[in-house]
N, C-alpha and C positions, 0 to 999 in steps of 0.2 A: 389905469396905465402901468402903474409900477406892478401891480398883481399879474397881469397878463405877461409882463416880461419875465417873472419868476416861473410862471408855467411853461413859457415857451423854452426857458434855459433848463428846467427839469426834463421836458420832453427830449430835448436835444441830446442829453447825457445818456437816457435809456436807450434812446434810439441808437447811438453809436455802439453801445454796450451790445445790444441784441444784434445789431449788424455784425459786429466782429465775431460774436459767438456764431453767428449763422455761417459766417465764412470758414471758421475754424471747422465746425462741425461738417460743413460740406465737404470740406478737404479730407477730413478723416474718413467720411461714408465713401467719398469717391475712391480713396486708396484702398480701403478694405474691399470696395466692389471690384476694383481693378485685381488686388491680391486673390480674392476668394472666388470671384467669378470667371474674370478674364483669364488670369494666370493659375487658377486654382489646380487644373489637371496637371499642368506642368510642375508646380510646387508639391503636389502630393505625391507624383512620382519619384521626385527628387528626395522628398522626405522619407519615403519608403525606402529607397535604395540606400539611404544613410543609415536607418535606424533599424531595419528588419533584413535578416540573412536567413537563408537556407542553407544549413550545413549538414554533411553526412555524418553518420556516427558509424564508426568501426563496428564490426561484429566479432565477439570473441570468437577466436580461433578454436577449433574442435581440440580435445584432448588426443594424446597419444598414450596408450596404456600398454601395459605387459599383458600376458594371458591370464594373469590372476588379478587384473584392475590396478595393479601399481602404476603409479603415474611416470612417464618419461617425459612428456611436455604438456603444458597446460597454458592456459591465459589468466591473468590477474590485472586487477585494476592498480596502475601505476601513475604517480604524480609527474607531470611533465611541464617543464618551464617553456612558454610559448612567447613567441614576438609576433604582434600585429601591427603592420605598416599602415600608419594613419597620418594627417597632416601635422597633428601634435607631436607624434612619436618620430617623425622624420626630422623635426626641428632639433630635437633633444637627441638623436640618436647615439651619438658618441658619448655624451656624458651618461646617459643611461646604460649604454654596454659597459662603460668602465666600471660602475657600480655593480652591474650583473656579474661581470667577469671576477671582480674583486671577492665577491661573496663566494662564488663557485670555487675558485681557487683556495679560499679560506677552509671550506668545507671538504675540499679535495674530490668535488664533483666535475666529471669529464662533460665537456660539451658534445653535443652531436656534430660530427664532423664527417660529411661526405664529400668534401671538397677534394678535387684529383691532383692539387700541388700541393706539395709538403716542402716545408724548409728543413734543410739538412744543417745543423749547427755544430756538427762535429768539429770543424775547423773554422769557415767563416760561413756566415749564412748565405745559404745557396738554395735556390728553388729547383725542385725536381719533381716529375711526374710520379704519382704513386696510384695506378690503377689496380683494383683489387681483382686481378685475374692473373693466373699463370700462363694461359694459352695465348701464344703471341698473336695469332690473328684477332683473337678477342681484344687484346691489349691495343692493337691497332685500330679496330673500330670503335673503341671507347674513346681512344685520343682525338680521332677525327669528330665523333659526335660531340665530344666536349668543347672542342674548339669552335665547331659551327654553331652550337647552341648560344655560344658567347660573343657570337658575331667577329671572331678571329680570322675567319676565312677571308673577309674583306682585305686584310693584310697582303695575303697569298694572291688574290685576284688583282690587287693594285699594282704588285711586283711584276706578275706574269703579263697581264692583259690590262695597261692602263686606260682608265676612260671607260672601261666595259663593267657591265652588271653581271651579276651570275645568270640572269635569264637570257643574256646574249650570248652565252657560252655553248660550244658544242659539247657532245659527250667526252670527245677525246680532250677537249681543253679542260673539262671538269676534272678528269683524271688526272691530269697534269697539276690542277689546282690542289687536288688532295695529297700528291706528293710532296709539292712545295708546303702545304700546310703541316705535313708531319715533320718538316724541317724547323718548324717555328717551335724554339725552346720554351722550356718551362718558364723561365726568367722573362722571356718576352712576353708570353701570355700573361704572367702575373702582373707585370708593369702595365700591360695595356688594361687590365681590369683596376688595377689600383688607381690609373689615371681616369677611368670611367666614373668611378665612385668618388673622386677628389681625394683620394688617400696617398696618393703618391709623394706629394710634398708635405705630408704631415709630419715633420723631422721630430716632433715630441713622442712619436711611437716608434718601436723597434719594427723591423721587418716581420717578426713573429706576431707582434700586436696588431699591425695592419693586415696580416693574413686573417687572424682570429676575428675581425671586423669583416673582413671581406667574407668569410665562411656564411656569416649571418646574412649580409647583403646580397650575395650570390644566391642563397636559397629562397630569399624572398622573390628575387626576379624570376628564378626559374618556376617558383609556384604560381607567380602572377599570371601566367598563360592559362590557368585553370580557375581563374576567379578569385573570389574571397576566400582565403584561408590562411590561418597564422601558420608559423614556421616554428617547429621545435628547436629550443637553444640547447636543452638539458633533458634527459630522460631518467627514470628511475630514481627520481628525489626521495629522500627520505621524508618522514612526516615533520621532521624539526625543520630541514631545509625549506620544505614547502611552506611551512608557517611563516618562516623568516620572510619568504618573498610574497607571501600573501599580505603581512603587516606592511611591506616597504612598497606596494603597487601605486600609492598615491604618489610616489616620488619617482616612478618608473613607468612613464607613459607608453603605451603599448604591451607592456610585460604583464603576462597573467599565468596563473596556475591552473591547470586542467587535469582531470583524471581521464584515463582511457585504458582499454584492454592491451596487455603487453604480453608478449610470448616468453615463457620461462621454462627452463629447463633444470628441475630441482635437483638432478643427479650430476651436474657438470657435464665432464667429457663421457660418461658411461653411454654406450650405444650410439656414440656420434658417427659410427661407420654406416649404421642404417637410417637414424633418424635424420640427418642433414641439418638445416637451420633455416632460419627467415632472415630475410634482408631486403633493402630497397630494390626496386626493379632495374634491372641492367639496361643500359641505353639501348644496346641492340635488339632488347626484346620489347620496346615501348610499344610498338604498333601491335604486336600479339596481345599484349595484356589491355591496351585501349579497346580493342574488339570485344573484349570480355568486360569491359566496365569498369577497369581499375582506374584509380587515379595514380598515374605514373609518378607524379611528383612526391607523392607523400606514401602511398601503398607499400606495404611489405609482402613478399610472397616467398613461397617454399624454394630453397636452393638446394638441391641434391637430396638423396634418401627420400623416406616417406613423406616429408614436407614438401617436396616437389612433385613426386609421383601421384600424390593424393591432394593436390592444391585444391582443385574444384570442390572436393568433399570437405576438405578442412575448413575452408576459407569463411563459410556463412555467407549470410545475406546482409548487406550494410541497412541502416536506418537511416532516418532524416529527421533534423529537428529544426523548427522555426524559432529564431530568437531574435530578441530586441538588442542591440548593442550601443553603448554609448559613443562619445566623439572620440574617445580612446581606443574603439574596437574592441572592449570588452563586453561580455555577456551581461545584459541587465536581468532579463528574466526568459523564460521559455514559454512561446506562444502556442506551440503544437508540436507534436512528436509522433513519428512511427518508429516502433522499436526495431532493433537489429534482431536478425534471428541468428543464433550461435551456429557455427559449423559442425559438422557430425563428428563423433569420436571414432578413433580408429583403434581396435584392440588387435594387438599383435600375437602372434605365435611364440614370441620371444619370452623366455622366463627370466625375469630381471635377477634373480638369485644366481642362476647360471652364468648369466652375462657379467655379473660382477666377479665372479671366480674366474671366468675365461679370461677377461681383461688383466686382473691382476696376477694371475699365473703366467700369462704370456709376457707381462711386464717384468717380473721377476726372473723368469727364464733367460730372456735377453738380457738383464742386467748381470746374471750370473756368468753367461756366454762372454759378455764384454770384459768382466773380471778376469776370466781364466787367460785371455789373450792366446798366445800360440800353444798349442799342444799336438806334438808330434807334425802331422802334415796340415794341420787346421789351424788358421788364425781367425778366432770369431770376434776380435775386438770392435769389428763394424757390424755385430749383430743388432741392429738399432731399428728394424722394421719387421713386422710379420703379421700374420693373419691366423683366425681360428673359426671354423664352422663346426657347430655341433646341430645335427638334424635328426628328427624324428624318423626311423626308418620306414615306418609303416604308413606314413601320410605324407611326406615331403614337408612337413612344418619344420621351420628353423626355430630352434631352441636358444641358440647364442650365436652372434656373428660379430666377430671382434677383428679390427684393423688398428694396428698400434705403430706409430703413436696416433692418438686421437687429438680432439681439440674441444673446447668448451663451446658450444652453439650460443651460450648467453652472451658473448664476446661482441656478438653482431646486431644485437638487438637495438633497435632505435638508432642506429648509425653510430654506436658508442664504440667501435673499434679503434684502440688507440694506434698512434703512429707507429709506435715501436713494434706492435703485433702486426700491423699491416705491413711492415717492412719485412719482419720476420717470416711471416708466411708467404708474403706475395712477391716480394721482390729483395731475396736474402743476397748478401754481399759473396757470390760466388769465387770472385777473385781472391778475396781475403780467406774465405772458409777454404778453399780449394789448396792455396799455398800452404796453409796451416796444416791441411789434411797430408799432403804430400810429404812435406818435412817432417812432421811427428812421426810418421810411419816408415821414414827413410827409404821411401819408393825410388829415388833417384839412382839407387846402386841395383835396381832389380831391372833386367831386360824384359821387354814385352811392350810395353808402351814407348820405350826407347828402344832403339836397336842396340846390340851389344857395342857396336863402334861409337854410337852417341854416349853409352854409358861409360865408355874408357877415355874418350876423348874431349868430350865437352866440360866447361867449367860448370861448378855447382849450380850458379845462379842461373846460367843456360838451361841446365836440365830442369831445374824447378819450373822456369818460364815455358820450356818447351812442352813438359808434362802438363802445365796448366793450360796450355792451348789446346792440347789433344784431348785431355780429360773433361775440360770445361771450356769449350770453345764460344768465342762471340758468336751472337745470333747474326749470322749474315743476312737474315730475311728482313733485319730492320737497316734501312739506310743511314750510313753515318754513324752506326752504333760502335760506342767504344766502352760500353760498361756492362751491358745485359749479357750474361753467360748462361751457357745450357749444361745441365748434369748429364752428359751423355751416357754415363756408366753407371746412372742409379745409385750413387754414392750416399747421398744424403737423405733422411727420411722425409716424407711428404704428407704432413697430417690430412690434408683434404684429399688425398688419392686413397681411395678404397682398395686396400690390398688384398681383402677377401673376394671382392667381385670383379675387380679389373686386373690383377696380377695374373700374367701369362707365363708360367713357368716349365721347363722340364721337370715331369714329375719324379724321375729317377726311378729307385727300386719299388716304389708303391704301385707301379704300372704291373709289375710282374704277376699279379694275380689275374689280370687282365689277359696276358700273354698265356697263363696256365690255362684258363678257361677255353681260350680259343683253340689251343693244342689238344685239349681233351675233346672238345666237342667235334672238332674235325677228324679225330680219331688217329692223329700222328703220334699221340702218346695215350697211355692209360695211366690210373692212379699208381700202377705199379712199375711202370717203365723206367728202367735204371740207366742213366748216363754216367760215364766216367769222366770226371773234371780233369782234364788234361792240361790246365793252366791256360796257354795261349789257345784261341780259337781259330784254327788255320785247316779246317777240313777242305773248304771250297776255295778260299783265297789266301795263298801264302803269305801275301802282304797286308793281311787285315790286321790292325794293331790290337783288336779287342782281346781281353784275357779277363780271367776270372779275379776279383779284387784279392783274394787271398794268395793268388801267384803274383800280383804287383807288388803286395806289401811284405810278403813273407816268402815268395818262391814256394808257396804251399799248394795243396789240394784239397778239394772236399771229398775226393774219392768216388765212389758209387753213390749216385744222387737220384731220387725220385722226386716228384713234384712237392711232396710234403716237406722233405728235407730240403730242397731247393728254396722254398719260401721260408723256412726256418733260418737258414744261414746266409740267403740272398745270393745264390750261386749264379753268377752271371753266365758260366760256361753251359749251364743247363738250359738257360733261356735262349741263349744264342742257337744252340741245337735245335730246340722248338721251332725257332723262327726259320732256320734252314730247312726243315722238314716241311713247314708250310710252304715255303718257296719252291721246293721239289714237287710238292703236290699240284701246285697251281700251274706247273710246267715252266718253271724257272724264267718267269716272264712277269709281266704287269699283275696278272691274275694272282700269282704266288705272292707278290710284293704288298697284295692288297688284303691278304687274309685277315690280319692284325686290325686293319680298318674297318673291315666288315664287321667285326664284333665291337670294335670300339665304338662305332656309331650308334650300336643298338644300346650301349650303356650310356649315351649322352655324351662320349668324348668327341666331339666334332659332328659335322653332318657330311653326307656324301655330296660332293661337288656335283652341280646341275641338278639336284633334287629340290624339291619344293619345301624340304623341311625348314623350319624356323630355328635358327641358330641361337637358341635360348634355354636357359634352366626352368624359365617361367617365373623367376624371382621378380618383385614388383618395382624394384630400383634398379637404376642403370647397372649394366654389365658389360665384360667382354666376354668373348665366347672362343675357346681355344679349338684347334683343328689337331686330329692325329695325323702321324705319317701317313700318307697314300701317294700312289703313283701319280695321279692327275695333279695334285697340288704340288707335288715335288718338281714339276715341270718349271713353275715359276719361281719356287726356292732356288733350284739349281742355276736357272738362267740369272737371277739376281746375285748369286753367289759369285758365278763365274764371270760376270760382266765386270765385277770388280776386280778379279784377277786379269782381265783383258786391260783396263784402266791401268793397272800397276804395270804390267809388262810394258804397254806403249809408254808410259812415262819414264821407263828406264831403258827401253830399246831392247828389251829381251823376249824371251818366250818360254814355254813351259817344256820344250824337249831339247831343240838343237841350240847350243849355247854359242854357237860360231856364227849364227845369222843375226848379226847386229844392225841396228839403223839408228837414224836420228830420233830422239825421242818427240813424241806429241802428246799432248792432253786433250782428251774428249770429254772431259766433265763440263757441264754447263756453268757459265758465269753469271753473277747478277746483273741485272740489266739497269746499269746507273750512269750518271753523266748527264751531258747535254742531250737534247732529242735526237741528235744526229748520232752519238756516240751509242746511245740506248737502241736505235734501229740497227746499227752495225753490229752490236753484240747479239741482239735478237736474231738476227740473219744467221751469224755463226752458230748460235744456240739450236737454231732449226736444222742445220746440216748435222750438228752432233747427235741431236735426237734420233734423225733419221738414221744414222750409223749403229747408235746403240740399239735402236728397236728392232732393225733388221738382224744385228748379232743375236739377240734375245730370240727372236723368232725362230732362227736356225737351230739355236739351243734347245729349242722346244719340240722340234721334230722326232718323230720316232726313230728315224734313221738318219745318220749323217750323209749329207749331200755330197757328192764327188768333189773331188778338190779341184779338178778342172772347171767346176761351175761356180765354186765358192769364191775362188781366188780374184776372177776377173770382177766380180759383182762387188767385192770388198774394195778393190783397188780404185772402183769408179767412185764409190762412196767417199773414200779417203781423199781422192783429187777433188771431187766437190768440196769437201770441207776445207782443203788447204786454198783452194782458189777464192773462198769466201772470206778468208782473213788475211789484211796486209801483214799482220804478225807471222802467219805461218808461211805466207809467201817468202818472206824475207829470209827463212831458214833454208831456203833452196834445196828442197827434198829432191833426191835423185829417184829415178825409176826404180832402182835396186831397194832403195829406203822403203818405198810404196809396197813394192813387192814381198819385201820381208815383215812389214807390218802386217799385210794380209795373212801371211804364213802364220804369224804369231795369232791372229784372231782366229784361223783355222784350226791351229791346235787346240785352242781353248774351247771352241765350238765341240770338238771330239772328245776333249776330257769331260765338258758337261755331260754330255749324252752317255758316255760310257759309264760315268758314276752314277748316273741317274737310274739305269737299269741294272745296277749291281745288287745282288741280294744283301750285301753289307748293310743297306739302308734298313731292310727288315731286322739285321741283328742288332742295330743301334737302337730302332725301335721297341725291340723286345724287352730292354731292360729301361725304358723311359727316357731315353736319351735322343739324339739327333734332331729331328723335326717335330717331336711331340711337344706341344704348349698347351696348358689347359689353366682354368683358374681353380682355386681351392673348392670354390662352389661345384664344380664339374667333377672334381675329384670325390667328394663326399657324396654326391649322388650315385656316382659309379659304383662306389664300396656298398651303399645302400642297397641298389638294384642287383647286386650281386649275392649279398646274403639274406635278402628277404624273400627269395624265391623267384626273382626275376620281374618284379614289379617297378618299373620306372616312372616314379612321381612328378609331377610339377612341383619345384621347390617354391615356398611361398612364406611371406613374412606377415601377410594380415590374415587374422582369424575371423574378425567380424567388423561390421560397420554399425555404429548405433548413434539413433537420433536421440540428442541429450535431452530434446523437451517432450517427445512422445514415448520414448524409450524403444521404439522399434528398432530391431536387431536384425542384420542381414548376415548371415553366416557364410563363410567362404568354405565350400567342401574340398576335399582332396580330389586331385584330378589326375587319373592314370594316363600316362603318356603313351606307354609301351609296355607290353607283357613278352619277356623273352622266355621260351621254353628251354630250361636248362635241366640238365641230368643231376637228380638230387645227389648220386653218388660223387659226381665229379664236384659240386659245390662243398660236399662234406670233407672231401680230401683236401680241397682249398682252405676250408676252415680250419681244419686240423693243422694244417702247416702254419697259419697265422696265429693259432694258438700257442703252438710251440715257439714261435718268433717271440713271444711274449713271456712265456714262462719257462722255457728252457734255458740253460746256462749259456748255450751257444747262440740264443734268439737274439737277433739284431736288435729287437725293440725290447728287450728284457730290462735293461737298466732302470727304467722309471717304474716298474711294477713289481719289484720284490715286496711279497707280503701283501698284495692286493688281494682281497678275499672274494672277488667275483670273476669267474672266468671270462676271458675275454680273448679278442683276436686282433692282430695288428700288423702292419708292414711299416716299417721305416725306410727312408731313403736318404741318398745325397747326391744332388744333381748338379753337375758342373753348369757354373755361370758363363765362363768363357775359358776354354782350355788352354789358349796361348797366352791370355793376358791376365787372368783373374789375381794372379799373385802381385804382379806388378801394379794392379790396381788397388791393392789392399783389400781385396775382395775374397772370398772363398765359396764353396758350394752351398747352395741352399739346403737347409736341413728340412726334411718332409716326413710326415707321420700321418698314417691313415688307418683308423682302428674302426672297433664296433665292440658293442657290450650288451647284454651277456651273450655268451657263445652260442647256446643252444635255441634261445628265443631272442635275438637282437632287436633291442629298442632304440639304441642311439648310435649314430654314425658320427665319427669326428675326423676332421682334416686341419692339421697343423702346419704351417710354413713359415719358418723364419730365414730371412735372406742373411746369408754370411753366417748361417748356424753351423755349417759344417756337417754334422752327422744327425742323422733323424732320430737317434737313440736320445740326442740331448733334449728334444723337445716333447718327448713322451709325457713328460710332468704335467703339461698343460691339459692334456686328457685325462690323466689320472685325477687331477684335482677336480675336474668337472665331474666325471664320473662318481667321486665320492660325494659330491654335493647332491647329484641326482638320486643316489642310491641311499642316502646318509641314514635315513629311518631303517631301511632294511639292514644295512651294516650293523647299525647299532642293536638292533634286535636279538642279532646272533653273536655279536661281540661289543659288549658294552664298553670296553677299555680301549677300542680302536683309535689310534691317533690320526687324526686328520690334518692335511697340511694346513687347511684355511678352516677359521670358525664357520658357523652356519650363517650365510648370508642372509637368511630371512629372519633372523631375530630382530634387526633393528631397521627393516624396511620401513615399517610404519612410521618410525621416528624421523625417517629422513624426508617424509613427504611435506609438501608445502601446505600451509594454511592459506587457502585460496581466497578467505575473506579479508586478508590484511596484506600490507605493502611492505610490513617490516622484514618479512623472510626474504622478500626479493632484493632489499636494498640494504645490503650490509654498508654501513658508512665506508661509505666507501672504504755338463755332466758326461760326463763321458759316455759316447757311444761307440758301437763297434760295427756300425752299418756301413757298407760301401757297395757301389755298382758292380 
């Protein structure tokens, strides 16, 4: 019995053990079955999402090369500090960023900062918007987009339409929301965002430090809309700094170092006028680039110049990489990869050695003019901006194109534009700069901007402030604006404005060869026709103020003058006479006034109104295109000019003829539609009446003949009455019928003035010497001279010589394109060339100053074109200095056009042309004259030394004259 009890006891222990084990294993197996079978797909999906990512790989951007293969722009591998938001990195974000920022500051590395709210710490910390654009409409659009993307719109909706959502609002209500949204200050926006990210009450941080944290957080949020992507904290890290952060990665959750292709411009600002730059996609262009497959949150695209015009060719095709990441979001390994295909290379027609000389010579010439100050009638202290164009006469290929001052495109790479540079280039303090400019030049004592009475009676402070508001007025298109001003008279240089392709200036005397060829080809003069210079030109109009420059300055005369001498000494009188003869040949009407235009259009100086001709030189980058004086275009110009006279007369209660017909003043200029909805509607109604009046007046001014007074006066009186009745303010002035009648009379007088002056031959006189309504770009002027001296072939101007596939080597060459051939009489062209040669090499020649001792025969015309006859002295400005030349004389190869704002006389800037000619013909000059002294050393000698080593990052990451020309 005892033995059986032992057996039962043993059996019981083992049984319990196996039962327990069975239960445990059953539970494990059940759980495994649930996890792997029942929930397997779900967990597999989550696991894949967490650990495996597909990321795009940027394609190296194509190179931009000069004609000889020298690099202007390239892509190199750069170290970039990235931040990836994960559960772990979010928890330790503040402490992580504290460490990151301390290291960046210690090494002097700037962080990527595309955030549009800056902190002005000059007095007390203050938030201000800082949008990187100088165009007011673009800035407005960017501000609205910035606020809407960040949910600030809800503030405006809550204020205007409580309880409603955006989807509930009408189109008109949404417009009201936009206007209200623009009233939300930068400080309000910043506080709203700081509150959203729980930074507002972090008193241990300064406002600047809070903003710095916000830059990263905001970038994470903006990028989150397009899926998994880290954000860049800093670009262009040196190897040393990159290695430091690699070592610190275990202590910096979410922070990693990556390499990626980065745009690089090894020559700094050289060629910035035609290169452009790359930067993040602007908010108003996001839809456009999304359609092209771009990632608008991170991709960079070309802005301006070749970078913009050839964006689709340069950008290449993105690759894709499948990667495994750890819980901190860092890549563990690559699982698969599709290589990116690099963009194609653009080879330009530009010669880098000539470009260097052109920019250096232009800078030196402007610096010399600034240092001279006032010499006789010219004050060139503001000669701070200019342009130079050099072109192959026989092909239209541009060899050098300079716009000064320039800018370094590298400063935009990867969002690294500093706050200081952003402020300097895109939001300059024109109030401070304007006051300094006015006071340093003593402009308050010069009538022009101020009336003589204001100069005599106002206090100094009032004069300064009045001039400031007239020269640099507040931008009234921005509601409530008290800071942003406009440079109305183009006083200060604008580095991002391409003076070579966009500047429209009166050419001055460099237009005279065109007048010469028109007169010769039309037969109103021959190469031997002699005209006696009588000083004042009053053959047809006794009150015409034009006279030869030698008469104005010395009461002298050029005596008997033919076309060769006229070009040599720049005799205005001779060209007035050519214009008068053309006017007479055309019947002293619009046909006679259009003779100069008929020839100018052939040479690319404008296009005939109403024709299908494209107004372009053909250049591949953005340009303006100016127009020569012509009768049809002058209708609008005279209407615009004389409507301003009408405004002034009506505001002062006067008219242009009868000083006794006075009346109560009235303002017919439109006002900004601001205020409450009711106030806006009232102003809008008044503006419509004013617009109707102004449009009707201008239409009368454009008519071929003046309408009878008995028809004009009743119509104008009715329009004036309608305007007065639409305004409580105007009705309160209690205008009498006599007041309204005299207003109509004043308008009628101005209509008559506009028509009489429009049909006057004096317009052709002004045009004949390059003044009046002639406005062209340096590009147009260079092409016109090339066409004249190459036998009448006008080529399309172009910068791109070929497009090259860097992988296959396939090369697509751009052939010269002939736009038009003009049949020119060789004898006439030779006479003009002889006159232009004299202008350079004879002692009396107006372009001779810069070319003494130059060993190659050349021809040129210099000019001095007035900026603003009545105001330029009081603005501290003077005439444009213009120079147009070609070389060599017998077989012209290069044409040059130089323009310096406020340079005074064209002879002052011929040095730029000479310097480039010397470089172009250097070998030829040395072969005949080994001891020749060049202005600048050979810019080809060190070109190879200046090229970047594209296989390293170290090169990218540096730790951190008197002239005598007149019109």
